[in-house]
TORPA-942878 format. One line per field, with one value per atom (N, C-alpha, C, CB): residue number from 1; residue in one letter; atom name; x, y, z. Coordinates in steps of 0.05 Angstrom, whole numbers, plus 32768, in hexadecimal, padded with zeros to 4 digits. Glycine has a CB too. Example, Ala and Ser with C-alpha at 12.3 -4.5 7.8 and 13.67 -1.06 7.14 Angstrom:
kese = (1  1  1  1  2  2  2  2)
marpa = (a  a  a  a  s  s  s  s)
bavex = (N  CA  C  CB  N  CA  C  CB)
u = (8108  80F6  8108  80E2  8101  8111  8102  811A)
v = (7F8E  7FA6  7FBE  7FA7  7FD3  7FEB  8001  7FF4)
w = (809C  809C  809C  80B5  808E  808F  809D  8072)
REM end
This chain:
kese = (1  1  1  1  2  2  2  2  3  3  3  3  4  4  4  4  5  5  5  5  6  6  6  6  7  7  7  7  8  8  8  8  9  9  9  9  10  10  10  10  11  11  11  11  12  12  12  12  13  13  13  13  14  14  14  14  15  15  15  15  16  16  16  16  17  17  17  17  18  18  18  18  19  19  19  19  20  20  20  20  21  21  21  21  22  22  22  22  23  23  23  23  24  24  24  24  25  25  25  25  26  26  26  26  27  27  27  27  28  28  28  28  29  29  29  29  30  30  30  30  31  31  31  31  32  32  32  32  33  33  33  33  34  34  34  34  35  35  35  35  36  36  36  36  37  37  37  37  38  38  38  38  39  39  39  39  40  40  40  40  41  41  41  41  42  42  42  42  43  43  43  43  44  44  44  44  45  45  45  45  46  46  46  46  47  47  47  47  48  48  48  48  49  49  49  49  50  50  50  50  51  51  51  51  52  52  52  52  53  53  53  53  54  54  54  54  55  55  55  55  56  56  56  56  57  57  57  57  58  58  58  58  59  59  59  59  60  60  60  60  61  61  61  61  62  62  62  62  63  63  63  63  64  64  64  64  65  65  65  65  66  66  66  66  67  67  67  67  68  68  68  68  69  69  69  69  70  70  70  70  71  71  71  71  72  72  72  72  73  73  73  73  74  74  74  74  75  75  75  75  76  76  76  76  77  77  77  77  78  78  78  78  79  79  79  79  80  80  80  80  81  81  81  81  82  82  82  82  83  83  83  83  84  84  84  84  85  85  85  85  86  86  86  86  87  87  87  87  88  88  88  88  89  89  89  89  90  90  90  90  91  91  91  91  92  92  92  92  93  93  93  93  94  94  94  94  95  95  95  95  96  96  96  96  97  97  97  97  98  98  98  98  99  99  99  99  100  100  100  100  101  101  101  101  102  102  102  102  103  103  103  103  104  104  104  104  105  105  105  105  106  106  106  106  107  107  107  107  108  108  108  108  109  109  109  109  110  110  110  110  111  111  111  111  112  112  112  112  113  113  113  113  114  114  114  114  115  115  115  115  116  116  116  116  117  117  117  117  118  118  118  118  119  119  119  119  120  120  120  120  121  121  121  121  122  122  122  122  123  123  123  123  124  124  124  124  125  125  125  125  126  126  126  126  127  127  127  127  128  128  128  128  129  129  129  129  130  130  130  130  131  131  131  131  132  132  132  132  133  133  133  133  134  134  134  134  135  135  135  135  136  136  136  136  137  137  137  137  138  138  138  138  139  139  139  139  140  140  140  140  141  141  141  141  142  142  142  142  143  143  143  143  144  144  144  144  145  145  145  145  146  146  146  146  147  147  147  147  148  148  148  148  149  149  149  149  150  150  150  150  151  151  151  151  152  152  152  152  153  153  153  153  154  154  154  154  155  155  155  155  156  156  156  156  157  157  157  157  158  158  158  158  159  159  159  159  160  160  160  160  161  161  161  161  162  162  162  162  163  163  163  163  164  164  164  164  165  165  165  165  166  166  166  166  167  167  167  167  168  168  168  168)
marpa = (m  m  m  m  g  g  g  g  k  k  k  k  t  t  t  t  y  y  y  y  l  l  l  l  n  n  n  n  l  l  l  l  v  v  v  v  l  l  l  l  n  n  n  n  n  n  n  n  f  f  f  f  l  l  l  l  s  s  s  s  i  i  i  i  e  e  e  e  e  e  e  e  n  n  n  n  k  k  k  k  i  i  i  i  l  l  l  l  f  f  f  f  e  e  e  e  e  e  e  e  y  y  y  y  k  k  k  k  v  v  v  v  k  k  k  k  r  r  r  r  d  d  d  d  k  k  k  k  k  k  k  k  i  i  i  i  m  m  m  m  d  d  d  d  l  l  l  l  l  l  l  l  e  e  e  e  k  k  k  k  e  e  e  e  f  f  f  f  k  k  k  k  k  k  k  k  y  y  y  y  y  y  y  y  s  s  s  s  k  k  k  k  i  i  i  i  v  v  v  v  l  l  l  l  v  v  v  v  s  s  s  s  y  y  y  y  f  f  f  f  s  s  s  s  k  k  k  k  t  t  t  t  l  l  l  l  y  y  y  y  y  y  y  y  a  a  a  a  a  a  a  a  q  q  q  q  k  k  k  k  y  y  y  y  d  d  d  d  q  q  q  q  k  k  k  k  i  i  i  i  r  r  r  r  r  r  r  r  y  y  y  y  q  q  q  q  s  s  s  s  f  f  f  f  t  t  t  t  e  e  e  e  e  e  e  e  l  l  l  l  v  v  v  v  d  d  d  d  q  q  q  q  n  n  n  n  e  e  e  e  d  d  d  d  s  s  s  s  f  f  f  f  y  y  y  y  v  v  v  v  e  e  e  e  n  n  n  n  t  t  t  t  n  n  n  n  i  i  i  i  t  t  t  t  d  d  d  d  s  s  s  s  e  e  e  e  n  n  n  n  i  i  i  i  a  a  a  a  n  n  n  n  y  y  y  y  f  f  f  f  a  a  a  a  d  d  d  d  e  e  e  e  n  n  n  n  f  f  f  f  y  y  y  y  k  k  k  k  a  a  a  a  i  i  i  i  n  n  n  n  k  k  k  k  l  l  l  l  t  t  t  t  d  d  d  d  r  r  r  r  q  q  q  q  k  k  k  k  q  q  q  q  i  i  i  i  v  v  v  v  y  y  y  y  l  l  l  l  l  l  l  l  y  y  y  y  i  i  i  i  k  k  k  k  e  e  e  e  m  m  m  m  t  t  t  t  e  e  e  e  i  i  i  i  e  e  e  e  a  a  a  a  a  a  a  a  s  s  s  s  i  i  i  i  m  m  m  m  g  g  g  g  i  i  i  i  s  s  s  s  q  q  q  q  q  q  q  q  a  a  a  a  v  v  v  v  n  n  n  n  k  k  k  k  g  g  g  g  k  k  k  k  i  i  i  i  k  k  k  k  a  a  a  a  i  i  i  i  k  k  k  k  e  e  e  e  i  i  i  i  q  q  q  q  s  s  s  s  g  g  g  g  l  l  l  l  n  n  n  n  a  a  a  a  i  i  i  i  k  k  k  k)
bavex = (N  CA  C  CB  N  CA  C  CB  N  CA  C  CB  N  CA  C  CB  N  CA  C  CB  N  CA  C  CB  N  CA  C  CB  N  CA  C  CB  N  CA  C  CB  N  CA  C  CB  N  CA  C  CB  N  CA  C  CB  N  CA  C  CB  N  CA  C  CB  N  CA  C  CB  N  CA  C  CB  N  CA  C  CB  N  CA  C  CB  N  CA  C  CB  N  CA  C  CB  N  CA  C  CB  N  CA  C  CB  N  CA  C  CB  N  CA  C  CB  N  CA  C  CB  N  CA  C  CB  N  CA  C  CB  N  CA  C  CB  N  CA  C  CB  N  CA  C  CB  N  CA  C  CB  N  CA  C  CB  N  CA  C  CB  N  CA  C  CB  N  CA  C  CB  N  CA  C  CB  N  CA  C  CB  N  CA  C  CB  N  CA  C  CB  N  CA  C  CB  N  CA  C  CB  N  CA  C  CB  N  CA  C  CB  N  CA  C  CB  N  CA  C  CB  N  CA  C  CB  N  CA  C  CB  N  CA  C  CB  N  CA  C  CB  N  CA  C  CB  N  CA  C  CB  N  CA  C  CB  N  CA  C  CB  N  CA  C  CB  N  CA  C  CB  N  CA  C  CB  N  CA  C  CB  N  CA  C  CB  N  CA  C  CB  N  CA  C  CB  N  CA  C  CB  N  CA  C  CB  N  CA  C  CB  N  CA  C  CB  N  CA  C  CB  N  CA  C  CB  N  CA  C  CB  N  CA  C  CB  N  CA  C  CB  N  CA  C  CB  N  CA  C  CB  N  CA  C  CB  N  CA  C  CB  N  CA  C  CB  N  CA  C  CB  N  CA  C  CB  N  CA  C  CB  N  CA  C  CB  N  CA  C  CB  N  CA  C  CB  N  CA  C  CB  N  CA  C  CB  N  CA  C  CB  N  CA  C  CB  N  CA  C  CB  N  CA  C  CB  N  CA  C  CB  N  CA  C  CB  N  CA  C  CB  N  CA  C  CB  N  CA  C  CB  N  CA  C  CB  N  CA  C  CB  N  CA  C  CB  N  CA  C  CB  N  CA  C  CB  N  CA  C  CB  N  CA  C  CB  N  CA  C  CB  N  CA  C  CB  N  CA  C  CB  N  CA  C  CB  N  CA  C  CB  N  CA  C  CB  N  CA  C  CB  N  CA  C  CB  N  CA  C  CB  N  CA  C  CB  N  CA  C  CB  N  CA  C  CB  N  CA  C  CB  N  CA  C  CB  N  CA  C  CB  N  CA  C  CB  N  CA  C  CB  N  CA  C  CB  N  CA  C  CB  N  CA  C  CB  N  CA  C  CB  N  CA  C  CB  N  CA  C  CB  N  CA  C  CB  N  CA  C  CB  N  CA  C  CB  N  CA  C  CB  N  CA  C  CB  N  CA  C  CB  N  CA  C  CB  N  CA  C  CB  N  CA  C  CB  N  CA  C  CB  N  CA  C  CB  N  CA  C  CB  N  CA  C  CB  N  CA  C  CB  N  CA  C  CB  N  CA  C  CB  N  CA  C  CB  N  CA  C  CB  N  CA  C  CB  N  CA  C  CB  N  CA  C  CB  N  CA  C  CB  N  CA  C  CB  N  CA  C  CB  N  CA  C  CB  N  CA  C  CB  N  CA  C  CB  N  CA  C  CB  N  CA  C  CB  N  CA  C  CB  N  CA  C  CB  N  CA  C  CB  N  CA  C  CB  N  CA  C  CB  N  CA  C  CB  N  CA  C  CB  N  CA  C  CB  N  CA  C  CB  N  CA  C  CB  N  CA  C  CB  N  CA  C  CB  N  CA  C  CB  N  CA  C  CB  N  CA  C  CB  N  CA  C  CB  N  CA  C  CB  N  CA  C  CB)
u = (8913  88F8  88F9  88E6  88E8  88E7  88D7  88DB  88DB  88CD  88AF  88D7  88A7  888A  887D  8885  888B  8880  887E  8893  8893  8892  887C  88AD  8879  8864  8849  8866  8845  882C  8826  882D  8839  8836  882F  884F  883E  8839  881E  884F  8816  87FC  87E5  87F8  87E9  87D4  87D3  87DA  87EB  87EC  87DD  8809  87E1  87D5  87B7  87E4  87AF  8792  8781  878E  878E  8780  877B  8790  8762  875A  876B  873D  876E  877D  879A  877E  87A6  87C2  87C4  87CE  87B0  87AF  87AD  8798  879C  8798  87B2  8781  87C0  87DA  87EF  87E4  87EF  8803  87FD  8802  87E4  87DD  87E4  87BF  87DF  87E5  8803  87DA  8813  8830  883A  883E  882E  8837  8833  8828  881E  8818  8829  87FA  882B  8838  8855  8829  885D  8879  8881  888D  886F  8874  8881  8859  8895  88A4  8893  88BD  8881  886F  885C  885F  8853  8841  8850  8834  8869  887A  887F  8894  8885  888A  8871  8893  885A  8840  883B  8829  8841  883D  8850  8842  8869  887C  8873  8898  8869  8860  8848  8857  8836  881F  8828  880A  883B  8845  8853  8859  8863  8870  885C  8883  8846  8831  8825  881C  881F  8812  8825  880C  883E  8851  8856  886C  8856  8858  8841  8859  8829  8812  8817  87F8  8821  8826  883A  8830  884F  8864  8859  887C  8849  883D  8829  882E  8819  8806  8815  87F2  882A  883B  8847  8851  8851  885D  8849  8869  8831  881C  8813  8803  8812  880A  881E  8807  8837  884C  884C  8868  8849  8848  8831  8846  881A  8802  8806  87E9  8813  8817  8829  8824  883F  8852  8846  886C  8836  8829  8815  881B  8807  87F3  8802  87E3  8819  8828  8831  8841  883B  8844  882C  8852  8816  87FE  87F6  87E7  87F6  87EF  8802  87F0  881C  8830  882A  884C  8823  881D  8804  8818  87F0  87D7  87DD  87C2  87ED  87F4  8804  8803  8817  8827  8815  883D  8803  87F0  87DF  87DF  87D4  87C3  87D3  87B8  87EC  87FD  8802  8818  8807  880C  87F3  8814  87DC  87C3  87BD  87AC  87C2  87BE  87D0  87C3  87E9  87FC  87F2  8818  87E8  87DE  87C6  87D6  87B4  879D  87A6  878A  87B9  87C4  87D0  87D9  87E0  87EC  87D7  8800  87C2  87AD  879E  879A  8799  878C  879D  8786  87B7  87C9  87C9  87E6  87CA  87CB  87B0  87D2  879A  8780  877F  8769  878B  878B  879C  8797  87B3  87C5  87B7  87DF  87AA  879D  8786  8792  8779  8762  8769  874D  8782  878B  8795  87A1  8788  878F  87A1  8776  87BB  87CE  87CC  87EB  87BF  87BD  87AB  87B1  879A  878A  879C  8777  87B5  87C7  87CE  87E1  87CA  87CE  87BA  87CC  87A3  878E  878C  8773  87A1  87A1  8799  87BC  87A1  879B  877D  87A8  876D  8750  8744  8744  8753  8749  874A  8759  8756  875A  874B  8777  873B  872B  873B  8713  874F  875F  8770  8771  876D  877B  879A  8773  87A3  87C0  87CB  87C6  87BC  87C4  87C4  87B2  87B0  87AE  87C7  8794  87D0  87E7  8801  87EB  8802  881A  881C  8819  8805  8804  880C  87E8  8803  8809  8826  87F9  8836  8852  8862  885D  8855  8863  8869  8853  887D  8883  886D  88A0  886B  8857  885B  8859  8873  8879  8870  8897  8876  886D  884F  8879  8842  8824  8819  881A  8826  881D  8820  882E  8837  883B  8827  8858  8822  880F  87F3  880F  87EC  87D2  87CE  87D0  87E1  87DE  87DE  87F5  87EF  87F2  87DA  880C  87D2  87BF  87A3  87C9  87A0  8785  877B  8785  878B  8784  878A  8793  8798  879E  87AD  8785  87C1  87D1  87E9  87D9  87F5  880E  8825  8813  883C  8853  885A  886B  8857  885E  884B  885D  8831  881D  8822  8800  8828  882D  8846  8830  885A  8873  886E  8888  885E  8859  8849  884A  8837  8828  883A  8810  884B  885C  8875  8865  887A  8891  88AC  8892  88AB  88C3  88C4  88C3  88DA  88DD  88CD  88FB  88C9  88BB  88CB  88B6  88E5  88F7  88F3  8914  88F1  88ED  88D3  88EF  88BE  88A4  88A6  888F  88B4  88B8  88C7  88C7  88DC  88EC  88DB  8906  88CC  88BA  88A5  88AE  889A  8886  8891  887A  88A9  88B6  88BC  88D0  88C6  88CC  88B2  88DA  889D  8883  8878  886F  8879  8870  887F  8871  889A  88AA  88A4  88C8  88A0  8899  887D  8898  886A  8850  8852  883C  8862  8865  8873  8877  8888  8895  8883  88AF  8873  8860  884B  8853  8841  882D  8839  8821  8852  8860  8866  887A  886C  8872  885A  887F  8843  882A  8821  8814  8825  881C  882B  881C)
v = (8606  8609  8609  85F2  861A  861B  8605  8636  8601  85EC  85F1  85E9  860A  8610  8608  862E  860D  8606  85E7  8610  85D9  85BB  85B1  85AF  85BC  85B4  85B9  85C2  85CF  85D6  85C2  85F2  85BC  85A9  858D  85A7  8585  856A  8569  8564  857E  857E  857D  8597  858C  858B  8570  85A1  8563  8548  8535  8540  8537  8525  852B  8525  8542  8549  853A  8567  852E  851D  8502  851A  84F9  84E2  84C9  84DC  84C3  84AA  84AC  84A7  84C3  84C6  84C4  84E1  84CE  84CC  84AF  84DD  84A1  8484  8475  8478  847A  846D  8474  8476  848D  8495  8487  84B4  8486  8479  845B  847D  844F  8433  842E  8429  8441  843E  8441  8454  8453  8457  843D  846E  842F  8416  83FF  840F  83FB  83E3  83E7  83DB  83FF  8405  83F4  8401  83F1  83E1  83F2  83D5  83E7  83F5  83FA  83E4  83E8  83EC  8404  83D3  8406  841C  8437  8419  8436  844E  8456  8449  8443  8449  8454  842F  8449  8453  846F  8440  8474  848F  84A3  848E  849B  84AD  84B2  84A0  849E  84A1  84B5  8486  84B2  84C5  84E1  84BB  84E3  84FD  850B  84FC  84FC  8507  8510  84F1  8501  850A  8524  84F4  8524  853C  8554  8537  8551  8567  8570  855E  855D  8564  8576  854B  8570  8581  859D  8575  859F  85B9  85C9  85B6  85BC  85C9  85D1  85B6  85C0  85C6  85DE  85AD  85DE  85F4  860E  85EE  860C  8624  862E  861D  861C  8624  8631  860B  8625  8631  864C  861E  864E  8667  867D  8664  8677  868B  8692  8681  867E  8682  8694  8667  868F  869F  86BC  8693  86BE  86D9  86E9  86D6  86DE  86EC  86F1  86DD  86DE  86E2  86F9  86C8  86FA  8710  872B  870B  872B  8744  874D  8741  873A  8741  874A  8729  873C  8744  8760  8730  8766  8781  8796  8782  8790  87A2  87A6  8797  8791  8794  87A5  8778  87A0  87B0  87CD  87A6  87D3  87EF  87FB  87F0  87EC  87F6  87FC  87E2  87EA  87ED  8806  87D4  8809  8820  883A  881E  8839  8851  8857  884D  8842  8846  8851  882B  8846  884F  886C  883D  8873  888E  88A1  8891  8898  88A9  88AD  889B  8897  8899  88AC  887D  88AA  88BB  88D8  88B3  88DD  88F8  8902  88F9  88F1  88FA  88FF  88E4  88EE  88F2  890C  88DB  8912  892B  8942  892C  8941  8956  895A  8951  8944  8946  8950  892B  8949  8953  8971  8945  8979  8996  89A5  899A  8998  89A5  89A6  8995  8990  898F  89A4  8973  89A9  89BB  89D8  89B1  89DD  89F9  8A04  89FA  8A18  8A23  8A3B  8A2B  8A39  8A4F  8A64  8A45  8A5E  8A72  8A89  8A65  8A84  8A9A  8AB0  8A90  8AA9  8ABC  8AD3  8AAE  8ACE  8AE4  8AFA  8AD9  8AF3  8B07  8B0E  8AFD  8B0B  8B10  8B2D  8B0A  8B3F  8B5B  8B60  8B6D  8B4F  8B52  8B4D  8B40  8B40  8B3A  8B52  8B23  8B68  8B7F  8B97  8B86  8BA4  8BBB  8BD5  8BBE  8BD7  8BF0  8BF2  8BF0  8C08  8C0C  8C0C  8C26  8C19  8C1A  8BFE  8C2C  8BEE  8BD2  8BC2  8BC5  8BC7  8BBA  8BC0  8BC4  8BD9  8BE0  8BD3  8BFF  8BD3  8BC7  8BA9  8BCC  8B9C  8B7E  8B79  8B73  8B89  8B85  8B88  8B98  8B95  8B98  8B7F  8BB1  8B6C  8B54  8B42  8B45  8B31  8B1C  8B07  8B0F  8AF6  8AE1  8ACE  8AD1  8AC8  8AB6  8AC3  8AAF  8ADC  8AEA  8AEB  8B07  8AEF  8AF0  8AD4  8AF7  8ABF  8AA4  8AA0  8A8F  8AA8  8AA5  8AB4  8AAE  8ACD  8ADE  8AD2  8AFB  8AC8  8ABD  8AA4  8AB5  8A92  8A79  8A7E  8A66  8A90  8A95  8AA6  8AA3  8ABA  8ACD  8ACA  8AE9  8AC2  8ABE  8AA2  8AC3  8A8E  8A72  8A6A  8A60  8A7B  8A77  8A5C  8A77  8A57  8A3F  8A45  8A34  8A2F  8A33  8A35  8A1B  8A3D  8A3F  8A23  8A4B  8A0F  89F3  89EA  89E0  89EF  89E8  89F7  89ED  8A11  8A21  8A17  8A3F  8A0F  8A05  89EB  8A00  89D9  89C0  89C5  89AC  89D8  89DD  89EA  89F0  89FC  8A0A  89FA  8A25  89E5  89D4  89E1  89CE  89F2  89FE  89F9  8A1D  8A02  89FD  8A11  89FE  8A0A  8A1C  8A36  8A0E  8A34  8A4B  8A5E  8A43  8A53  8A64  8A72  8A52  8A65  8A72  8A88  8A5D  8A83  8A98  8AB0  8A8C  8AAB  8AC1  8AD1  8AB7  8AC2  8ACF  8AE0  8ABA  8AD6  8AE4  8AFE  8AD2  8AFC  8B14  8B29  8B0C  8B20  8B32  8B3F  8B24  8B2F  8B39  8B4E  8B22  8B49  8B5C  8B76  8B50  8B74  8B8C  8B9B  8B84  8B8D  8B9A  8BA8  8B86  8B9B  8BA7  8BC0  8B93  8BBE  8BD5  8BEC  8BCD  8BE6  8BFC  8C07  8BF1  8BF6  8C00  8C12  8BE9  8C0B  8C1B  8C36  8C0C  8C34  8C4C  8C5F  8C45  8C54  8C65  8C73  8C54  8C67  8C72  8C89  8C5D  8C87  8C9B  8CB4  8C91)
w = (8912  891C  893B  8911  8946  8963  896F  896B  8989  8998  8998  89B4  899A  899B  8980  89A1  896A  8950  894E  8939  8956  8955  8967  895D  897F  8991  8985  89AD  8978  896C  8955  8960  8945  892F  893A  891D  894F  895B  8968  896F  8976  8983  896E  8995  8958  8943  8936  892E  8933  8927  8939  8923  8953  8966  896B  8980  8962  8965  8951  8962  893D  892A  8937  890E  8937  8947  8941  8943  8927  891F  892A  8900  8928  8931  894F  8927  895D  897A  8983  8986  8975  897C  8977  896B  8960  895A  896F  893E  8978  898C  89A7  898F  89AF  89C8  89C7  89CE  89B0  89AC  89AD  8991  89A2  89A3  89BF  8991  89CF  89EB  89FB  89F8  89F5  8A03  89F9  8A01  89DF  89D4  89CD  89BB  89C7  89BF  89A7  89D6  8994  897C  8966  8972  895A  8945  892D  893C  8925  890E  8913  8908  892B  8932  8930  894E  893A  8939  891C  8948  890B  88EE  88E1  88DF  88E8  88DD  88E7  88E5  8900  890C  88FF  892A  88FA  88EC  88D0  88EC  88C2  88A7  88A6  889B  88B8  88B9  88C0  88CE  88D2  88D9  88C2  88F1  88B2  889B  8886  888E  8882  8870  887A  886C  8894  88A0  889D  88BE  88A3  88A2  8885  88AF  8872  8856  884D  8844  8857  8850  885B  885C  8874  8880  886F  889D  8867  8857  883C  8853  8830  8816  8818  880B  882D  8831  8836  8848  8845  884A  8831  885F  8820  8807  87F5  87F8  87F2  87E2  87ED  87E0  8807  8814  880D  8832  8810  8809  87EC  8812  87DB  87BE  87B7  87AF  87C2  87BC  87C6  87C9  87DE  87E9  87D7  8805  87CE  87BC  87A1  87BA  8797  877D  877F  8774  8796  879A  879B  87B4  87A8  87AA  878E  87BC  877E  8763  8752  8756  8755  8746  874E  874C  8768  8771  8765  8790  8764  8759  873B  875C  872D  8710  870C  8704  871D  871B  8720  872E  8735  873B  8724  8755  8719  8703  86EB  86FC  86E5  86CF  86D3  86CB  86EC  86F2  86EE  870E  86F8  86F6  86D8  8704  86C8  86AC  869E  869F  86A4  8697  869F  869D  86B9  86C2  86B2  86E0  86AE  869F  8682  869E  8676  865B  865A  8651  866E  866E  8671  8685  8683  8687  866D  869D  865F  8646  8631  863C  8630  861C  8622  861C  863C  8643  863B  8661  8640  8638  8619  8641  860B  85EE  85E4  85E1  85F1  85E9  85ED  85F9  8603  860A  85F5  8626  85EE  85DA  85BF  85D8  85B7  859D  859B  8597  85B1  85B0  85B7  85C4  85B9  85BE  85A3  85D4  859A  8580  8584  8570  857F  8584  856E  8586  8558  8543  854C  8529  8561  856C  8578  8581  857E  858A  8577  8593  855D  854A  854E  852D  8558  855C  857A  8552  8588  85A5  85AC  85B2  859B  85A0  85A1  858B  8594  8593  85AF  857E  85C1  85DB  85EE  85E7  85E5  85F6  85EA  85FA  85FB  85F2  85F1  8605  8602  8602  85E9  861C  85DB  85C2  85C6  85B5  85DB  85E0  85E5  85F9  85F4  85F9  85E0  860E  85CF  85B5  85A4  85A6  85A4  8594  85A0  8593  85BA  85C7  85C2  85E6  85C3  85BD  85A1  85C4  858E  8572  856B  8561  857D  8578  8581  8587  858E  8597  8580  85AD  8583  856F  8571  8573  855C  855C  8574  8542  857A  8591  85AB  8592  85AE  85C7  85C8  85C7  85B2  85B1  85B9  8595  85AF  85B6  85D5  85A7  85E0  85FC  860D  8604  8605  8614  8611  860A  85F9  85F4  8606  85D7  8606  8615  8633  860E  863C  8659  8664  865F  8656  8661  8656  865C  863D  8632  8639  8613  8633  8638  8655  8625  8664  8681  8686  8691  8675  8678  868A  865D  8694  86A2  868D  86B6  8696  8684  8679  8692  8689  8680  866B  8698  866E  865A  8640  8664  8642  862A  861C  8631  862C  8620  8611  8637  861C  860F  85F5  8621  85F5  85DC  85C7  85E2  85CF  85BC  85B4  85C8  85C4  85BD  85C6  85A0  85DB  85E5  8603  85E0  8610  862C  863D  8634  8656  8668  866C  8683  866C  8670  8658  8673  8640  8628  862A  860F  8634  8637  864B  8640  8661  8676  866B  868E  865D  8651  863D  8644  862C  8619  8626  8606  863C  864B  8657  8662  8662  866E  8659  867D  8642  862C  8622  8615  861F  8615  8628  8611  8642  8656  8654  8672  8652  8650  8636  8650  8620  8607  8609  85EF  8616  8619  862B  8625  8640  8652  8644  866B  8635  8626  8611  861A  8604  85F0  85FC  85E1  8614  8621  862B  8638  8635  863E  8627  864C  860F  85F8  85EE  85E2  85F1  85E7  85F9  85E5  8613  8626  8624  8642)
REM end
């Protein structure tokens, strides 16, 4: 402990009227009993300071841990909400509509080209272009990887292009 800390503690101890009176009396009489009483009072005073400091630190760290738990809990609940929203979105997306994807296009040539796609390609085109989902969302609904959705999309586009070129 530094001298300034000890001086501060001692000055605060002597700012208490009873302790100041005891100290003044000791300076005049130099009595051993008064000194022992003064030391006893100082030890009690200092014990209180140490105890308050301990409680203060304990409360500070407990508050930090509590804050961490709250943040972890909030993060966890946000994750759950996000997952529930995703699953709600998945549950409410009907991929069987992809079988009728050709009905979404008025152009007869496009209708014929779409009907030549495989069921999987129709599902990919339906989810990406009719439902306007991302590849990741479509992948999670179909239970395949995003790369598989991308490859299926590229193949579907090429098939549609070749189907349209063959018709013209």
